[in-house]
N, C-alpha and C positions, 0 to 999 in steps of 0.2 A: 589771544587772553582766554583761559578756560573759564566757562560759566560757573557760577556758585552752585554746590549741589543742594543747597537748602531750599530754593523755590521747588525743585523736582520732588524732595521728600515731602513738603507740604501737599503737593497735588496727590502723591500716592495715597497719604493718609486720608485725604478727602475721599477719593475713590473707594478705599476699602470701607470707611465708616458709612458712606452712602449705599453700598452695594449689598444685597441679601446673600446669604449663605448659597443659595441656588443659583444666583448668578455668578458667584465664584466658582462653583462647581461645573457651570456651563462654559465657562472660559478655560478651564482646565483641560489639557490633551487628554485625548481618549487613550485607554489602556489597550494594547494589542489584544485581539480576541485568543491568539495562541497562547499568550503568557497567561491570561485569566483561566484559560482551560487547564493549562499545566498547573496553576495554584489550586485550583478547585479539585483536580484529580489526585493532589499529592496524598490524600487519605485513602485512595483505592489501591487495591493490589495491581500489579502490573498485568497479570491474566485476565481481570476484568476490565480494564481501562479500554475505551473504544475511540480515544481522541487521536490516537497516532502520534502524539508527541512524547508519551511516556516510555521509559525503558521497560520493556517487557522482561520480567522474571521468568526464567524457565520453572515449570512446576517440577518439584522432587518426586521422582517415582520410586515406590518401594519395591524391592526386589523380592521375588519368591525364595523359598529355602532351596529350590532346585536351581534356579538362576545364581543364588549366591555359591552354591557347591560347583556349579559350572565355571564360574569366573575362578573360584579358588584352583581348580583343576588346570585352567589355562595358565595362571600365575606360576604353578608348580612346573609346568611344562617349559615355560618361558626360563625358569630358573635352571632346569636340567639342561636345556639347551645351551644356556651360557656357562655351565660347569664342565671343566675339561678335566677333571681329575676325579679320583675314586673316594667314595666316601659311604659310610653305611648309612649316613642321614639322607643321602641323596641317590635315589635309584638310578638305574641306568638310563640314558637318554633314549628317546624313541627312535624309530627306525631312520638309518641315514638317508634312505632313498624311497621315494613314493612307490606304490605298487606298479604303475606304468613304467617307471624308471627300472624297477627291479626286475621286471619281466624282460624288457628290452636288453639291459646289461647281462643278466644271467645267460641269456641266449647268445649275446654278442661274445662273451667270453670264451665260449666253445670255439669261436673261429679265430682267436688270437694266435694260436700257434701257426695257422696257415696264412692269416692275413695282417697279423700284428695288432697294435693297439692304435688303429686306423679308423676313419669313418668308413672304410669298406666292410669291417667287422661289425660296425654298428649297423650299418644297413642290411647286412646278411641276418644279424641277431632280430632286428625289427620284423623282417619277413619269417623268420621261424616262430616269433611270438605271436603272429597273425596281424602285424601293423603294417602301414604303407613304409615304403622305403625312405619317405622323407620324415618319418617319424622321429628319428634321431636329431632333428633340428630343434627340439623341445629342450635337448640337453645344451645348456649355454656354453659349457666348457668343452663341448666336442669329444676329441678322442681322449683328452685327459680325464673325462668323467669315467671312462672305462679303466683307466690306471688307477683312479682313486678307488673305483670299485674293488678292484684286486687288492689294494692295500687296506681298506676297511675290513674287508671279508676276511682277509688272512689274520689281522689283528683281532678281530671279534672271536675269531675261532681259537685263539691262544688258551682261552680258559677251559675249553674242552680237552685240549691236548695236556694242559697243566694237571688236570684231575687224572689223566691217564698216567702220566709221568711221576706223579708224586702220591699216588695211592689215594686219591680222593681229597686231598688236602689242598689242590691248588684252587678251588673255589673260594676258600676262606679269605683269601688275600693277605695283606699284610698283617702281621701280628708279632709281638714281642717274644724273645726266647730263643730264635734262631741266631747262630753264630755267623761271623763274617764270611767264614769259609763254606758254610752251609748255603748261604744266600747266593754267594759267587758261584757255587756249583749249580743252583736252580737257574741263575741268570744265563749260564752258558748254554744248558740244556734248552731253555726257552729261545735263546737267540738262534741255536742251530736249527730247532723247528721252525721258527719262522723263515730263516734263509731256504729251508726244504720247501717251504710253500711257494718259492719262485722256481721250482725245479721243472714245472709243466710249461713255464712261459720264458725260460732262462735265455732262449735263442733270440726273444724279441726285447728283451729287458734293457739292452744298451739303448734301443730305440726309445723305450719308455723313459729312460734316465735323460736323454737328449731333450725330450717334450718336457719333462720336469725341471730341467735347467733354464727354461724361458722365463723371462723376468715376471711374466703374468702369472705362472704357475709355481714359482719359487716359494712364496708365503704358504699356500695350502700344502705343499710338499713338506715343508719344514714343520708344519704344524703337526701333520699326520706322523711325521718321524719321532716327534716329541710326545705325541699320545703312545705311540709303540713302546718307546723307552719307559713311560710310566706304567704301561700295562705289564710289561715284563718284570719290573721291579717290584709292583704290586703283588702279581701272582708269584713271585720268588719268595715273598714274605718279609720284604724290607718295610720296617715300620719307623725308620729314621725322621726325625722332625727338626734336626738340626741344619745348618748351612749346607752340609754335603747332600741334601735332598736334591739341590739345583746341580751341583757338581757330578753328581752320580749320573743323573738323567742326560746332561749335556756329554759327558763322556761315553756314555753307552749309545747315544745318538751318533756321535763320531765313529765308535767302533764298528756299529752296524753298517753305516753308510761305505766305510771302507771296506768292509767284508763282502757286502753286497756287489760292490764294483769288482773285486777280486774274483768273485764267483762268475761273473759274465765271462771271464777268460781262462777259467778253470776247465780242463779237459782230463783230470784225473778220475778214476773211477770212483764213484759215489761222491764226488766233491770232496774227496778227503784232504787235498791240498788247502780247500777253503777252510775246514774244520781245524787244521793244524794252525792257519792264519789267525782264525779268531782266538784260539786258546793262548796262542802267543801274545795278541793284543790284550787280553784280558788279564794275563798273567802280569804283563808290563804294568797295566794301570794298577794292578794290587799292589805291586812291589813299590809304586810311588809313594804310597802311603793313603789308606782309607779312601780309595777311589778318587784320587785326584782332589784331596782336601788342599793340597797346594795348588793355589789358582794359577801361579806363575806357571807351573809346569803344564795345567791343562791348557791354558792360552798358546804356549808353544807347541803342543801336540796338535792342537785344533788347527793352527795356523799352517803346520807342516802338512798334515792331512788335506787340507783345503787346496794347498799348491799341488799336490799330487794328483788330487781329482781334477783339477783344471788342466793339469799336463796331460792327463789321460785322454781329455777331450780335445788335444790338439792346440791347446794355448800355450803360446811361447812365454814362458816364465823363467 
């Protein structure tokens, strides 16, 4: 049987009526010191509080004009590095290689005809540049860095060749007014000039293609091939902004890769068979209509060319 709550309530009222306020405060539980310090410091700034319980707010630092300019320059450099296309609003990206890499690779490139695109050529180049033989270990991609050096330098040199070929107009890049036939003529000339850039290392280029076919090097190789196609069309004066922008670059990449592979087995004088092969492929592309505006034809051509490249490397297909 539960006791009645009335006697308990009467006893509580008597205690409260007979107790003074100070006694009631004395019987109340003490507030933790840390909580009191937190409440009392709520009006202070985080940087001035020394209690250790507050969340310190970082002080806002004002940048000088020079620091702001440096930050803006860094942001512009980052944007340039992300841009892989031509634009009058975005200047050319900074150097592709550091000064140390440039000195080693430029010296090693002279040994490619005798040593190939190998670590031996890199070691010889490091010695010629005044570095230790182990210096090429700073290149994370090894021998592929030497291959990429060759491709980048040849691509970057096309602008100067375009000025020589087109009477000083090559540097202006894409602009309206050129007919399709004029653009294709310029494209053929620039592609041939780029192929001639392999002339000094053509005896070693099959080895380079084998390295580029390795899974870890396929993405950067394809990226460089795409940049080459964009460079050629830009310097040739192409200013299209329709969906053919993509098909043109894809088709030129396929044609150049096929012509480059053909050139490694060409023993004709001055590689004239390779030039005839290049002209036939470009003429076929042009006859399909608007440089492969028909996506179905482009897919079929790409698949056939890819199969032929794999067969040339010994893959049974």
